[in-house]
C-alpha positions as CSV (number, residue, x, y, z in Angstrom):
1,M,-10.0,4.8,7.7
2,R,-8.1,1.4,7.3
3,A,-6.6,0.6,4.1
4,I,-8.0,-2.3,1.8
5,A,-5.4,-4.9,0.3
6,Q,-5.8,-4.0,-3.4
7,P,-5.3,-7.0,-5.7
8,I,-2.4,-7.4,-8.3
9,Y,-3.7,-8.9,-11.7
10,S,-1.7,-10.8,-14.0
11,P,-1.8,-8.5,-17.3
12,C,-1.4,-11.5,-19.8
13,H,-1.9,-15.2,-20.0
14,G,1.6,-17.2,-19.5
15,K,3.4,-18.8,-16.6
16,V,5.0,-17.2,-13.6
17,E,8.8,-17.7,-14.1
18,N,10.0,-16.0,-11.0
19,I,8.3,-14.1,-7.5
20,F,10.7,-11.7,-6.4
21,V,8.4,-10.7,-2.9
22,N,7.1,-12.9,-0.2
23,E,3.9,-12.7,2.1
24,S,4.7,-9.8,4.5
25,S,7.1,-8.2,1.9
26,R,7.4,-4.0,2.0
27,V,7.2,-3.0,-1.7
28,Y,7.9,0.3,-3.1
29,E,6.0,1.8,-6.2
30,W,7.1,0.1,-9.3
31,E,9.5,-2.2,-7.9
32,K,9.7,-5.7,-9.6
33,L,7.5,-8.2,-8.2
34,F,6.9,-11.0,-10.7
35,L,8.1,-12.3,-14.2
36,I,5.8,-13.8,-16.1
37,R,6.8,-15.8,-19.7
38,N,3.7,-15.0,-21.9
39,E,2.2,-16.8,-24.6
40,K,4.7,-15.5,-27.2
41,G,7.5,-16.8,-25.1
42,V,8.4,-13.0,-23.8
43,L,9.3,-12.5,-20.3
44,E,7.3,-9.7,-18.9
45,E,7.7,-7.9,-15.5
46,I,5.1,-7.2,-13.3
47,A,5.4,-4.0,-11.1
48,V,2.4,-1.8,-9.8
49,G,2.4,1.9,-9.2
50,M,1.9,1.4,-5.4
51,S,3.7,1.0,-2.0
52,G,2.7,-1.1,0.9
53,L,2.6,-4.3,2.4
54,I,2.0,-7.7,0.5
55,T,-0.9,-9.6,2.6
56,S,-0.9,-12.4,0.6
57,L,0.8,-14.4,-2.5
58,E,-1.8,-16.1,-4.9
59,V,0.7,-17.7,-7.4
60,K,3.3,-20.2,-7.5
61,P,6.3,-20.4,-9.5
62,N,5.5,-22.3,-12.7
63,Q,1.6,-21.4,-12.6
64,N,-0.2,-21.0,-15.7
65,V,-1.7,-17.1,-15.1
66,T,-4.5,-15.4,-17.2
67,P,-5.6,-11.7,-17.0
68,N,-8.1,-12.7,-14.2
69,T,-5.7,-14.5,-11.8
70,V,-4.8,-12.4,-8.7
71,M,-1.0,-12.7,-8.5
72,A,-0.8,-11.0,-4.9
73,K,-2.6,-8.6,-2.2
74,V,-1.0,-5.3,-1.1
75,K,-2.0,-3.1,1.6
76,E,-1.1,0.6,0.2
77,D,0.4,3.0,1.8
78,L,-1.5,5.7,2.7
79,F,0.9,8.5,2.3
80,V,2.5,10.1,-1.1
81,S,5.8,9.1,-2.0
82,G,6.8,11.9,-4.4
83,S,8.0,9.5,-7.5
84,D,5.6,10.8,-9.8
């Protein structure tokens, strides 16, 4: 069975301040991937509870995002990391 790339969505309305990964980057559980400045001016760190390979980046710095915006896609590793 092949792993399907999982979308990472913005959790809020705001603007992308920083991107810490590249397309084809390997990422680990709860690693910081993006910074978004939300509508209240607060920086929010975006991380996900999976590890894998970034298959595509869908946003650029200074881009406005909403909770429906796909920020990246990750092909998840199929092994348990033990960091729960």
